[in-house]
C-alpha angles and dihedrals in degrees: 000000000000109000128173124177113237113266121233092261093052090047091052091049090050089053089053090050091053091048091054092046094047092048101044103024121200129314107066129110121265092253091059091054091044092055093043092049091048088052093048093048089052091050089053092049094247110140111228140172129201129223094010112189122224121184119222107225121205118184092336098314132098109244099174147335136251121207114209114205094225136354114197122205090346085281113077126053114211117200114192123206135176102195137131090245136004112243138200087258089062091050090048089052089056092048089052091050089054092049093048096043100040088228121131107214131060126175113208107202128190114193095176098091128073087251116043114247118219127185121185115211115194120193090331097315121106110231120224104255139198089181097101 
């Protein structure tokens, strides 16, 4: 199994995710959590951009685009969900973001539950997590 301990940046981002979850609780739309998390990341001096576009290149030509919810410090993709349960499709979406972006870490976050659910995907492999 491929395991990597979270780096300090990822740890700080996870702390920001918990702050948003603890402050807002469940029940809002994804855009509300996206805006709140962007605000929290700014307050914690973590540069972040929303709706970052990554082109999918096939044999030298762009064949489509992916839009990541948030990219923090040009290093960590954050995919926000508000669903009853995270699925393999959500994990696959994160893997594709990593492929398209060339980045190595994606945090898949589900704000729908009473306790926020966070899955860390590293280079296409979901890490075992005690974060949720």
